[in-house]
C-alpha positions as CSV (number, residue, x, y, z in Angstrom):
1,X,9.6,30.3,-95.8
2,X,13.2,29.0,-93.8
3,X,12.2,31.7,-91.2
4,X,8.8,30.6,-90.4
5,X,10.0,27.0,-90.0
6,X,12.5,27.9,-87.6
7,X,10.1,30.1,-85.7
8,X,7.8,27.2,-85.8
9,X,10.4,24.9,-84.7
10,X,11.3,27.2,-81.6
11,X,7.9,27.4,-80.6
12,X,7.1,23.7,-80.5
13,X,10.8,23.0,-79.0
14,X,10.0,25.6,-76.1
15,X,6.7,24.1,-75.0
16,X,8.6,20.7,-75.3
17,X,11.5,21.3,-73.4
18,X,9.8,23.4,-70.4
19,X,7.0,21.0,-70.4
20,X,9.3,18.2,-70.3
21,X,11.2,19.0,-67.1
22,X,8.4,20.8,-65.5
23,X,5.2,19.1,-66.9
24,X,2.7,20.7,-64.0
25,X,3.8,24.2,-65.4
26,X,2.5,23.9,-68.8
27,X,-0.5,21.4,-68.0
28,X,-1.9,19.0,-70.2
29,X,-0.8,21.2,-73.6
30,X,1.2,18.8,-75.8
31,X,4.5,20.0,-77.0
32,X,3.5,19.6,-80.9
33,X,0.4,21.7,-80.8
34,X,0.5,24.5,-82.9
35,X,-2.4,26.6,-81.5
36,X,-0.6,26.6,-78.0
37,X,-2.3,29.6,-76.2
38,X,1.0,30.7,-74.5
39,X,3.8,32.4,-76.6
40,X,7.2,31.4,-76.9
41,X,9.8,34.0,-77.2
42,X,13.5,32.7,-78.4
43,X,16.7,35.1,-78.8
44,X,19.8,33.8,-80.2
45,X,22.9,35.0,-81.8
46,X,22.4,32.3,-84.5
47,X,19.3,30.4,-85.5
48,X,19.7,27.7,-88.6
49,X,19.1,24.6,-89.8
50,X,21.3,21.8,-91.1
51,X,19.8,20.1,-94.1
52,X,22.7,16.9,-94.0
53,X,21.8,16.1,-90.6
54,X,18.2,17.4,-90.2
55,X,19.1,19.1,-87.0
56,X,17.7,22.6,-86.0
57,X,20.4,24.8,-84.3
58,X,20.4,27.6,-81.9
59,X,24.0,29.1,-80.9
60,X,25.2,31.7,-78.8
61,X,23.5,33.4,-75.7
62,X,20.4,31.4,-76.4
63,X,17.1,32.6,-74.5
64,X,14.0,30.7,-74.7
65,X,10.7,32.0,-72.8
66,X,7.6,30.6,-72.2
67,X,5.1,31.6,-69.3
68,X,7.0,31.8,-66.2
69,X,9.8,29.8,-67.2
70,X,13.0,30.5,-69.1
71,X,15.5,28.8,-70.4
72,X,19.5,30.0,-70.8
73,X,21.8,27.9,-72.9
74,X,25.2,28.1,-75.3
75,X,23.8,25.7,-77.5
76,X,20.3,24.0,-78.4
77,X,19.9,21.1,-81.2
78,X,16.7,19.4,-82.2
79,X,16.4,16.5,-84.8
80,X,12.8,15.9,-85.7
81,X,13.1,12.5,-87.1
82,X,14.0,11.1,-83.9
83,X,12.7,13.8,-81.7
84,X,16.0,14.1,-80.0
85,X,17.0,17.4,-78.5
86,X,20.0,18.3,-76.6
87,X,21.6,21.4,-75.0
88,X,25.1,22.2,-73.6
89,X,26.9,25.2,-72.1
90,X,25.5,26.9,-69.0
91,X,22.2,25.2,-69.4
92,X,19.6,26.9,-66.9
93,X,15.9,27.0,-66.4
94,X,14.6,29.8,-64.1
95,X,11.0,30.5,-63.1
96,X,9.7,33.9,-61.5
97,X,9.3,32.5,-58.2
98,X,13.2,31.9,-58.1
99,X,12.9,28.0,-58.9
100,X,15.9,26.8,-61.1
101,X,17.6,24.1,-63.0
102,X,21.0,23.9,-64.1
103,X,23.3,21.6,-66.0
104,X,26.3,21.3,-67.7
105,X,24.3,19.7,-70.8
106,X,21.2,17.6,-71.3
107,X,19.8,15.2,-73.5
108,X,16.1,14.3,-74.0
109,X,13.6,12.4,-76.3
110,X,10.5,14.4,-77.0
111,X,8.7,11.1,-78.2
112,X,9.4,8.6,-75.1
113,X,9.6,11.5,-72.4
114,X,13.1,10.4,-71.3
115,X,16.2,12.1,-70.7
116,X,18.9,13.4,-68.4
117,X,20.9,16.2,-67.2
118,X,24.7,15.9,-66.9
119,X,26.3,17.6,-63.5
120,X,22.8,18.9,-62.8
121,X,21.6,21.2,-59.8
122,X,18.2,21.5,-59.0
123,X,16.8,24.7,-56.4
124,X,13.2,24.9,-54.9
125,X,12.9,28.3,-53.5
126,X,9.8,27.2,-51.2
127,X,11.7,24.9,-48.8
128,X,15.2,26.2,-49.9
129,X,15.7,22.9,-51.3
130,X,19.2,22.2,-53.0
131,X,19.8,19.1,-55.1
132,X,23.2,18.2,-57.0
133,X,23.5,15.0,-59.2
134,X,26.5,13.7,-61.3
135,X,23.3,12.4,-63.5
136,X,19.7,13.4,-63.3
137,X,17.6,11.1,-65.2
138,X,13.9,11.7,-66.4
139,X,12.1,8.4,-66.2
140,X,8.5,9.7,-67.1
141,X,6.2,12.6,-66.2
142,X,6.5,11.8,-62.8
143,X,9.7,9.6,-61.9
144,X,13.1,11.0,-62.0
145,X,16.4,9.0,-60.7
146,X,19.7,10.9,-59.5
147,X,23.2,9.4,-59.5
148,X,25.8,10.2,-57.0
149,X,23.5,12.7,-55.6
150,X,23.6,15.2,-52.3
151,X,20.6,17.3,-51.1
152,X,20.2,19.7,-48.5
153,X,18.3,23.1,-47.6
154,X,21.5,24.9,-46.6
155,X,23.1,27.8,-48.7
156,X,26.6,27.9,-49.9
157,X,29.1,25.6,-51.4
158,X,29.9,23.9,-47.8
159,X,26.6,23.0,-46.5
160,X,25.9,22.8,-42.6
161,X,24.7,19.5,-43.2
162,X,23.7,17.4,-46.3
163,X,22.4,13.8,-47.1
164,X,24.5,12.3,-49.9
165,X,23.8,8.9,-51.7
166,X,24.5,6.8,-54.9
167,X,21.2,6.8,-56.1
168,X,17.8,8.8,-55.5
169,X,14.6,8.0,-57.1
170,X,11.9,10.6,-56.9
171,X,8.3,10.2,-57.6
172,X,6.6,13.5,-57.4
173,X,3.6,14.1,-55.2
174,X,5.4,10.7,-53.2
175,X,8.3,10.0,-52.0
176,X,12.3,10.4,-52.6
177,X,13.9,7.1,-51.5
178,X,17.9,6.7,-51.6
179,X,20.0,4.0,-50.9
180,X,23.3,3.9,-49.5
181,X,23.4,7.3,-47.7
182,X,25.3,9.4,-45.5
183,X,24.3,12.1,-43.4
184,X,27.3,14.8,-43.3
185,X,27.8,17.7,-40.9
186,X,30.0,20.0,-42.9
187,X,32.4,17.5,-44.6
188,X,32.3,15.2,-41.6
189,X,30.2,11.8,-42.5
190,X,28.4,11.2,-38.9
191,X,25.5,9.0,-39.7
192,X,24.9,5.9,-42.6
193,X,21.5,4.5,-43.8
194,X,21.3,1.6,-45.9
195,X,17.9,3.1,-47.1
196,X,16.2,6.3,-46.6
197,X,13.0,8.0,-47.9
198,X,11.2,11.4,-47.3
199,X,8.1,12.9,-48.6
200,X,8.3,15.2,-51.4
201,X,4.8,16.7,-50.7
202,X,3.4,18.3,-47.7
203,X,1.6,15.5,-46.2
204,X,3.3,12.0,-46.5
205,X,3.6,9.4,-44.4
206,X,7.1,8.9,-42.4
207,X,9.1,8.7,-39.3
208,X,9.0,12.0,-37.3
209,X,12.5,12.8,-35.9
210,X,12.9,11.7,-32.4
211,X,13.0,13.3,-29.0
212,X,15.5,12.6,-26.3
213,X,15.4,13.3,-22.9
214,X,16.1,12.8,-18.9
215,X,13.3,13.0,-16.2
216,X,14.2,12.3,-12.4
217,X,10.3,10.7,-12.5
218,X,10.4,9.0,-15.9
219,X,14.0,8.5,-16.4
220,X,15.9,8.5,-19.6
221,X,13.6,9.0,-22.5
222,X,13.6,8.2,-26.2
223,X,10.1,9.3,-27.9
224,X,9.8,8.2,-31.6
225,X,6.8,9.2,-33.5
226,X,5.6,8.0,-37.0
227,X,3.1,9.9,-39.1
228,X,0.6,8.3,-41.4
229,X,-1.1,10.0,-44.1
230,X,-4.3,7.8,-44.4
231,X,-6.3,10.0,-46.6
232,X,-6.9,13.7,-47.7
233,X,-9.2,13.9,-44.8
234,X,-7.7,11.3,-42.3
235,X,-4.2,10.9,-40.6
236,X,-2.2,9.5,-37.5
237,X,0.4,9.7,-35.5
238,X,2.0,6.5,-33.9
239,X,4.1,7.0,-30.7
240,X,6.8,4.5,-29.2
241,X,8.4,5.9,-26.0
242,X,10.8,4.3,-23.7
243,X,10.9,5.8,-20.2
244,X,13.6,3.7,-18.3
245,X,11.7,4.2,-14.8
246,X,8.3,3.9,-16.0
247,X,8.0,1.6,-18.9
248,X,7.3,1.3,-22.7
249,X,4.7,3.7,-24.0
250,X,2.6,2.8,-27.1
251,X,0.2,5.4,-28.4
252,X,-1.7,6.9,-31.4
253,X,-3.6,10.1,-32.2
254,X,-6.2,9.7,-34.9
255,X,-7.1,12.8,-36.8
256,X,-10.2,13.3,-39.0
257,X,-12.2,15.6,-40.9
258,X,-15.6,15.0,-42.4
259,X,-18.5,16.8,-44.5
260,X,-20.3,19.7,-42.7
261,X,-17.1,20.5,-41.1
262,X,-17.0,17.7,-38.9
263,X,-13.6,17.3,-37.5
264,X,-12.1,15.5,-34.4
265,X,-9.3,13.4,-33.0
266,X,-8.9,10.3,-31.0
267,X,-5.8,9.7,-28.6
268,X,-5.0,6.3,-27.2
269,X,-1.8,5.9,-25.1
270,X,-0.6,2.5,-23.2
271,X,2.2,2.2,-20.8
272,X,3.7,-1.4,-19.7
273,X,5.3,-0.7,-16.5
274,X,8.9,-1.6,-15.8
275,X,10.6,-1.9,-12.5
276,X,8.8,1.3,-10.9
277,X,5.5,1.4,-12.6
278,X,2.6,-0.7,-13.5
279,X,0.7,-0.9,-16.6
280,X,-1.4,2.3,-17.1
281,X,-3.7,3.9,-19.9
282,X,-5.3,6.9,-21.3
283,X,-8.1,7.4,-23.6
284,X,-9.5,10.7,-25.3
285,X,-12.0,11.9,-28.1
286,X,-12.4,15.5,-29.3
287,X,-15.2,16.3,-32.1
288,X,-16.8,19.2,-33.0
289,X,-19.6,19.5,-36.0
290,X,-22.7,19.4,-37.7
291,X,-24.6,15.9,-38.1
292,X,-27.5,15.3,-40.6
293,X,-30.7,17.6,-39.5
294,X,-28.7,20.2,-38.5
295,X,-27.5,18.5,-35.2
296,X,-24.3,20.0,-33.8
297,X,-22.4,17.3,-32.2
298,X,-19.5,18.3,-29.5
299,X,-17.4,15.8,-27.8
300,X,-14.8,16.0,-25.1
301,X,-14.2,12.6,-23.6
302,X,-11.6,11.5,-21.6
303,X,-10.4,8.5,-19.3
304,X,-7.4,7.3,-17.3
305,X,-7.3,4.3,-15.5
306,X,-4.8,5.4,-12.9
307,X,-5.1,8.4,-10.6
308,X,-1.3,9.3,-10.7
309,X,-1.4,9.2,-14.6
310,X,-1.2,13.2,-15.2
311,X,1.4,13.2,-12.2
312,X,3.6,11.2,-14.2
313,X,2.8,12.3,-17.7
314,X,1.5,15.8,-17.7
315,X,3.6,18.4,-19.5
316,X,1.7,21.7,-18.0
317,X,0.4,22.7,-14.6
318,X,-3.2,22.2,-15.9
319,X,-2.4,18.7,-16.5
320,X,0.0,17.4,-13.9
321,X,-2.1,19.0,-11.0
322,X,-5.6,17.8,-12.3
323,X,-7.9,16.6,-9.8
324,X,-10.8,15.3,-11.9
325,X,-11.4,14.0,-15.4
326,X,-14.8,15.0,-17.2
327,X,-16.4,13.5,-20.2
328,X,-18.8,15.4,-22.0
329,X,-20.8,14.3,-25.2
330,X,-23.3,17.4,-26.0
331,X,-25.7,17.5,-29.1
332,X,-27.7,20.7,-30.1
333,X,-30.4,21.7,-32.5
334,X,-31.6,25.1,-33.0
335,X,-34.7,26.7,-34.8
336,X,-35.5,30.2,-35.4
337,X,-36.5,30.7,-31.5
338,X,-36.5,27.2,-30.1
339,X,-33.3,25.5,-28.8
340,X,-33.0,21.9,-27.8
341,X,-29.7,20.3,-26.4
342,X,-28.4,17.2,-24.7
343,X,-25.5,15.9,-23.0
344,X,-24.0,13.0,-21.0
345,X,-21.5,14.0,-18.3
346,X,-19.2,12.1,-16.5
347,X,-16.5,12.8,-13.7
348,X,-14.0,10.7,-12.5
349,X,-12.1,12.1,-9.0
350,X,-8.5,11.5,-9.4
351,X,-7.9,12.0,-5.6
352,X,-10.7,10.0,-4.0
353,X,-13.6,7.7,-4.7
354,X,-16.0,8.6,-7.6
355,X,-18.6,6.4,-6.0
356,X,-20.5,9.3,-4.4
357,X,-20.1,11.8,-7.3
358,X,-23.5,12.7,-9.0
359,X,-23.3,11.8,-12.8
360,X,-25.7,13.5,-15.2
361,X,-26.7,10.4,-17.5
362,X,-28.2,12.0,-19.5
363,X,-29.3,16.1,-19.2
364,X,-31.6,17.7,-21.6
365,X,-32.8,21.0,-22.1
366,X,-35.4,22.8,-24.4
367,X,-35.9,26.4,-24.5
368,X,-38.2,28.7,-26.5
369,X,-36.1,32.1,-26.7
370,X,-37.9,35.4,-25.8
371,X,-40.4,36.3,-28.2
372,X,-42.7,39.6,-28.7
373,X,-46.4,39.5,-28.2
374,X,-47.1,41.1,-31.6
375,X,-46.2,44.8,-31.6
376,X,-46.3,45.1,-27.9
377,X,-43.4,45.9,-25.4
378,X,-44.2,42.2,-23.6
379,X,-42.4,39.0,-24.3
380,X,-42.6,35.4,-23.5
381,X,-40.4,32.4,-22.9
382,X,-39.8,29.1,-21.8
383,X,-36.8,26.9,-20.2
384,X,-36.9,23.6,-19.2
385,X,-34.4,20.6,-18.2
386,X,-34.5,17.1,-17.6
387,X,-31.7,15.3,-15.7
388,X,-31.2,11.8,-14.6
389,X,-28.8,11.6,-11.6
390,X,-26.6,8.3,-11.0
391,X,-24.2,7.3,-8.7
392,X,-22.7,4.3,-7.3
393,X,-23.5,5.3,-3.6
394,X,-26.5,7.6,-2.5
395,X,-29.7,8.8,-3.7
396,X,-30.3,8.6,-7.2
397,X,-33.3,9.6,-9.4
398,X,-34.9,12.2,-11.9
399,X,-35.7,15.7,-12.1
400,X,-37.9,18.1,-14.3
401,X,-37.6,21.6,-14.4
402,X,-40.3,23.6,-16.1
403,X,-40.0,27.4,-16.1
404,X,-42.2,29.7,-18.2
405,X,-42.0,33.4,-17.9
406,X,-43.3,36.8,-19.2
407,X,-41.1,40.0,-19.6
408,X,-41.5,43.5,-20.7
409,X,-39.1,45.9,-22.2
410,X,-39.9,49.5,-22.0
411,X,-37.9,52.8,-22.5
412,X,-39.8,55.2,-20.3
413,X,-39.2,58.9,-21.7
414,X,-36.5,57.6,-23.9
415,X,-34.0,58.2,-21.1
416,X,-33.5,54.6,-19.9
417,X,-34.0,50.9,-20.7
418,X,-36.3,49.2,-18.2
419,X,-36.8,45.4,-18.4
420,X,-38.7,43.4,-16.0
421,X,-39.2,39.4,-16.0
422,X,-41.5,37.3,-13.7
423,X,-41.0,33.5,-13.9
424,X,-42.4,30.3,-12.2
425,X,-40.2,27.4,-11.8
426,X,-41.8,24.0,-11.5
427,X,-39.6,21.3,-9.8
428,X,-40.8,17.6,-10.3
429,X,-38.7,14.8,-8.6
430,X,-38.6,10.9,-9.0
431,X,-35.9,9.1,-7.1
432,X,-34.8,6.3,-5.7
433,X,-36.0,7.3,-1.9
434,X,-39.0,9.7,-2.7
435,X,-41.2,11.5,-5.3
436,X,-41.9,15.5,-4.7
437,X,-42.6,18.5,-6.4
438,X,-43.1,22.4,-6.0
439,X,-43.4,25.8,-7.5
440,X,-41.2,28.8,-7.2
441,X,-41.6,32.3,-8.3
442,X,-39.2,34.8,-9.1
443,X,-39.0,38.1,-10.2
444,X,-36.4,40.8,-11.2
445,X,-36.3,44.4,-12.7
446,X,-33.3,46.2,-14.4
447,X,-32.8,49.5,-15.4
448,X,-29.9,50.9,-17.4
449,X,-28.8,53.9,-19.4
450,X,-25.9,54.8,-21.5
451,X,-24.2,58.5,-21.6
452,X,-21.3,59.1,-24.1
453,X,-19.3,62.3,-24.9
454,X,-16.9,62.8,-27.9
455,X,-13.5,64.2,-27.1
456,X,-11.1,65.7,-29.7
457,X,-7.5,65.3,-28.6
458,X,-6.1,66.3,-32.0
459,X,-3.4,63.7,-31.7
460,X,-0.9,62.4,-34.7
461,X,-3.4,59.6,-35.3
462,X,-5.9,59.6,-32.4
463,X,-8.6,62.2,-33.7
464,X,-11.4,61.4,-31.4
465,X,-12.2,59.6,-28.0
466,X,-15.6,58.3,-27.2
467,X,-16.3,57.9,-23.3
468,X,-19.3,55.8,-22.4
469,X,-20.7,55.7,-19.2
470,X,-23.3,53.1,-18.4
471,X,-24.8,53.0,-15.0
472,X,-27.0,49.7,-14.2
473,X,-29.3,48.5,-11.4
474,X,-31.3,45.5,-11.0
475,X,-33.6,44.3,-8.4
476,X,-34.2,40.4,-8.1
477,X,-36.7,38.7,-5.9
478,X,-37.3,34.9,-4.8
479,X,-39.5,34.2,-1.8
480,X,-38.3,31.7,0.9
481,X,-39.5,28.3,0.9
482,X,-38.5,25.1,3.0
483,X,-36.9,22.7,0.8
484,X,-35.6,20.3,2.8
485,X,-37.4,17.3,1.8
486,X,-35.9,17.5,-1.8
487,X,-33.3,15.4,-2.9
488,X,-29.7,17.4,-3.1
489,X,-28.3,16.7,-6.6
490,X,-26.9,20.3,-7.4
491,X,-27.8,24.0,-6.7
492,X,-31.0,23.9,-8.0
493,X,-32.5,21.7,-5.4
494,X,-31.6,24.1,-3.0
495,X,-32.5,27.6,-4.5
496,X,-31.9,30.4,-2.1
497,X,-34.6,33.2,-1.2
498,X,-33.4,36.5,-2.6
499,X,-34.2,40.1,-2.2
500,X,-31.4,41.7,-3.9
501,X,-30.3,45.0,-5.2
502,X,-27.2,44.9,-7.6
503,X,-25.7,48.2,-8.6
504,X,-22.7,48.7,-11.4
505,X,-21.0,51.5,-13.2
506,X,-19.1,50.9,-16.5
507,X,-17.0,53.1,-18.5
508,X,-15.5,52.6,-21.8
509,X,-13.2,54.6,-23.7
510,X,-13.0,54.0,-27.3
511,X,-10.5,56.0,-29.9
512,X,-10.8,56.6,-33.5
513,X,-7.6,56.2,-35.1
514,X,-6.9,57.6,-38.5
515,X,-3.5,57.2,-40.6
516,X,-2.7,59.0,-43.6
517,X,-3.8,56.4,-46.7
518,X,-5.6,54.0,-44.6
519,X,-9.3,53.8,-43.3
520,X,-10.3,54.8,-40.0
521,X,-10.1,52.0,-37.2
522,X,-11.7,52.0,-33.8
523,X,-9.7,50.8,-30.6
524,X,-11.4,50.5,-27.3
525,X,-8.3,51.0,-24.7
526,X,-10.3,50.9,-21.4
527,X,-13.2,48.8,-20.0
528,X,-13.9,49.4,-16.5
529,X,-16.8,48.1,-14.1
530,X,-17.3,48.4,-10.5
531,X,-20.2,46.6,-9.0
532,X,-21.8,45.5,-5.8
533,X,-25.0,43.6,-4.2
534,X,-27.0,45.0,-1.5
535,X,-28.8,41.9,0.2
536,X,-32.0,43.3,1.5
537,X,-33.2,40.2,3.4
538,X,-29.9,40.2,5.1
539,X,-30.2,43.6,6.2
540,X,-33.6,42.7,8.1
541,X,-32.2,39.8,9.7
542,X,-33.2,39.1,13.3
543,X,-29.8,39.3,15.1
544,X,-29.5,37.6,18.2
545,X,-26.4,37.9,20.8
546,X,-23.8,35.7,19.6
547,X,-25.0,35.9,16.0
548,X,-22.9,36.9,13.0
549,X,-23.0,40.7,12.3
550,X,-25.2,41.9,9.7
551,X,-23.5,41.8,6.4
552,X,-26.0,43.3,3.5
553,X,-23.2,44.5,1.5
554,X,-21.3,42.3,-0.7
555,X,-17.6,42.5,-1.9
556,X,-16.9,45.5,-4.4
557,X,-15.8,43.9,-7.6
558,X,-13.6,45.9,-9.8
559,X,-12.8,44.6,-13.4
560,X,-10.4,46.4,-15.8
561,X,-9.4,45.7,-19.3
562,X,-6.6,48.1,-20.4
563,X,-5.3,48.3,-23.9
564,X,-3.1,51.3,-24.1
565,X,-1.6,50.3,-27.3
566,X,-1.9,47.4,-29.8
567,X,1.3,46.0,-28.3
568,X,0.5,46.3,-24.5
569,X,-2.2,45.2,-21.9
570,X,-3.3,45.5,-18.4
571,X,-6.2,43.1,-17.0
572,X,-7.2,43.3,-13.4
573,X,-10.4,41.6,-11.6
574,X,-10.4,41.7,-7.8
575,X,-13.0,41.9,-5.0
576,X,-12.5,43.5,-1.6
577,X,-14.9,43.2,1.2
578,X,-15.7,46.5,2.8
579,X,-18.1,44.9,6.0
580,X,-16.6,46.6,9.1
581,X,-15.6,43.2,10.6
582,X,-13.5,42.3,7.7
583,X,-12.3,44.7,5.3
584,X,-10.1,42.5,3.7
585,X,-9.1,41.6,0.0
586,X,-11.1,38.2,-1.0
587,X,-9.8,37.9,-4.5
588,X,-7.3,39.4,-7.1
589,X,-6.1,38.6,-10.5
590,X,-3.6,41.2,-12.2
591,X,-2.0,40.1,-15.9
592,X,0.2,42.6,-17.8
593,X,2.5,42.6,-20.4
594,X,3.9,43.9,-24.0
595,X,4.2,42.0,-27.2
596,X,6.0,43.7,-30.2
597,X,4.4,41.3,-32.7
598,X,8.1,40.2,-33.6
599,X,8.5,37.1,-31.4
600,X,9.5,39.6,-28.3
601,X,7.0,39.4,-25.4
602,X,7.0,39.6,-21.5
603,X,4.0,38.9,-19.4
604,X,3.7,39.1,-15.5
605,X,0.5,37.6,-13.6
606,X,-0.5,37.8,-10.0
607,X,-3.0,35.6,-8.5
608,X,-4.9,35.7,-4.8
609,X,-7.4,34.0,-3.1
610,X,-7.7,34.7,0.6
611,X,-7.2,31.5,2.5
612,X,-6.4,29.3,-0.4
613,X,-3.4,30.7,-2.4
614,X,-1.3,33.2,-3.6
615,X,1.4,33.2,-6.5
616,X,3.3,35.0,-9.4
617,X,3.6,33.9,-12.8
618,X,5.5,35.3,-15.3
619,X,6.5,34.4,-19.1
620,X,9.3,35.5,-21.4
621,X,9.7,35.3,-25.1
622,X,12.9,36.7,-26.7
623,X,13.7,36.8,-30.5
624,X,16.6,39.7,-30.4
625,X,19.1,37.0,-29.6
626,X,18.8,35.5,-33.0
627,X,19.7,32.6,-33.9
628,X,18.9,31.7,-30.4
629,X,15.2,32.0,-29.5
630,X,14.2,31.7,-25.7
631,X,10.7,30.9,-24.0
632,X,10.5,30.9,-20.3
633,X,7.3,30.2,-18.1
634,X,7.2,30.1,-14.2
635,X,5.2,30.2,-11.1
636,X,6.2,31.0,-7.7
637,X,4.5,30.7,-4.7
638,X,3.9,33.6,-2.1
639,X,2.7,31.6,0.7
640,X,5.1,28.8,0.6
641,X,8.5,31.0,0.7
642,X,11.1,29.6,-1.3
643,X,8.5,27.1,-3.3
644,X,8.8,27.5,-7.0
645,X,5.7,25.7,-8.3
646,X,7.1,25.5,-11.9
647,X,9.8,26.6,-14.4
648,X,9.9,25.6,-18.1
649,X,12.7,26.9,-20.1
650,X,12.7,26.4,-23.8
651,X,15.5,27.2,-26.2
652,X,15.7,26.7,-30.3
653,X,19.1,27.3,-31.8
654,X,17.7,28.5,-35.3
655,X,20.0,28.9,-37.9
656,X,19.5,29.1,-41.8
657,X,18.8,25.3,-42.5
658,X,18.6,23.6,-39.2
659,X,17.2,24.1,-35.3
660,X,17.9,22.5,-32.4
661,X,15.3,22.6,-29.7
662,X,16.1,22.0,-25.8
663,X,13.5,22.0,-23.1
664,X,13.9,22.4,-19.4
665,X,11.4,21.8,-16.7
666,X,11.5,21.7,-13.2
667,X,8.4,21.5,-11.0
668,X,6.9,20.4,-7.4
669,X,5.6,17.1,-7.4
670,X,2.7,15.8,-5.3
671,X,5.2,14.6,-2.6
672,X,6.9,18.0,-1.9
673,X,10.1,17.2,-4.0
674,X,11.3,18.3,-7.3
675,X,10.6,16.8,-10.8
676,X,13.3,17.9,-13.3
677,X,13.2,17.2,-17.0
678,X,15.3,17.8,-20.1
679,X,14.2,17.3,-23.4
680,X,16.2,17.6,-27.0
681,X,15.3,17.4,-30.3
682,X,16.3,19.2,-33.8
683,X,14.7,19.7,-37.2
684,X,16.1,20.1,-40.7
685,X,14.6,22.8,-42.5
686,X,12.5,21.8,-45.6
687,X,12.4,18.4,-44.6
688,X,10.5,19.2,-41.2
689,X,10.4,16.7,-38.5
690,X,9.8,14.1,-40.8
691,X,11.9,11.2,-42.7
692,X,12.4,7.4,-42.9
693,X,15.5,5.1,-42.4
694,X,15.9,1.4,-42.5
């Protein structure tokens, strides 16, 4: 009978102790439930009961296991009368994930839920979090208090950094708050905080680690963000920036997630100008999601009140050299074969006046997607649009465009696919200066086919290669019509006549990759398209002396996407004008690079457009210098020799428990000078970029 009582006692005590220190691991199971579904294993050199004191005892290499947790100790004691339990001698709690809790001794009361560990140490593997405390008190299920405590995410007896405090109060899923805190580098105290708090869950409010830097345009810079976890579906980051030459920046970024996968963010930023800069502000809103009624809403709204805002505050080439700002709000509803969409679009020119720019406020489109007539090869469809064009200066008005069309899809002899389409475009105008309308016919026919062949290289992993050859030819026709009486809002108001033949040849190479023990995969490693247009109308143009020569052939366009391996690429897109009086390259873009999928990559780009630009770009990322990680991006103007358009170097010194970030940026400003900037920040592993101080 004594053996049964002792076994029952250790089962109850095992649940109690493990649930006491780690309540989340044992759920809502009471330590006194005898029908607990998780078994408890107890091993010890000696299990006994002292009738004089009423204590149950376990001595000598005590091992207690329940679920994922294991308890080791030299001595355990429990008195059921007062619910007091204690242990001493190399007390350790370990789970299968590697989390652990150790102490020289502990006392706990199973009735009140209070207890303490002496010379306690805790380790959480997920963030490599170490906590040492002279006394670690459990106040209740969620609240703990540590005295003479230090914490770090660094390994070793002498960590690279640590916080040390007289007292730390920890609330699970909330914050750890500490008083009289010193921040140590090795054994050297470098900072003192009367009060410090940091989140002990992934998503809590707090200050983010600041960034410091210097820019020739902005001067000395200090950026201090604050993160606010408003709710499970909303949060915000507040910014306070000191820019010694431009002013004091204040901003907020608000992010939200709503039902039906609606998500978005608002940005608002304002600068109070100092000596060299006036006040300026910027606003943006991004949204994507589905509203009630299955209406998809997409918003990309942006506003700046000063034309030089991006020049002063832009970080990348796509920002600081922007010439326009566009705002679009778009809504769309789709049915099986019907599509209805509407948008508001506003454009602001950052280089000159916006008064004469045509704004679409609003624009609506309705379409009936091509639908078959019964079981015949004939189809019908309908496209329409409505635009209200507005501007401060110049003609304004409305335009409605209606285009019903008929189409046929045939496969003559089963050898090719023939597709023909006949449409009628009706344009109706109501403007501030005139009303007008007209109808315009368009016709097109396309012929295409696919030829394929499979090769058997019998390589180590590449067993088959399929080559697909796809020739295409298309004829399009729009009769000439005088459209001078129509207003000119966009390209649809002056539809050019067409009598054009387009032809192209597409090549595709796809490899079947078979590796032992794996399913076969397919890798398209080459796409190559060569195409050109022949303008029949231009070839028949009457040419008088002094007129431009006939140029019926368009430039040849070549597109290639090459992926010889999964870690390398080469993309080429170019057009070449072969007309005799020109014979020159019009456009060429080349991108090539390698990526080993381990943080090392290099890429080179070349961009050319005749009479406009020619520059080289490159990017490089290196992880082989661990713990130094480098990233470089640069652009070099080949026409203006010696003009380095942009250089950006990011360096991270990444150690086991901390990282230092340095960014150097050098670019050409609008005045032809150089704008240089250096930014510095750091992060402590496990604590991320977030903490709080007072």
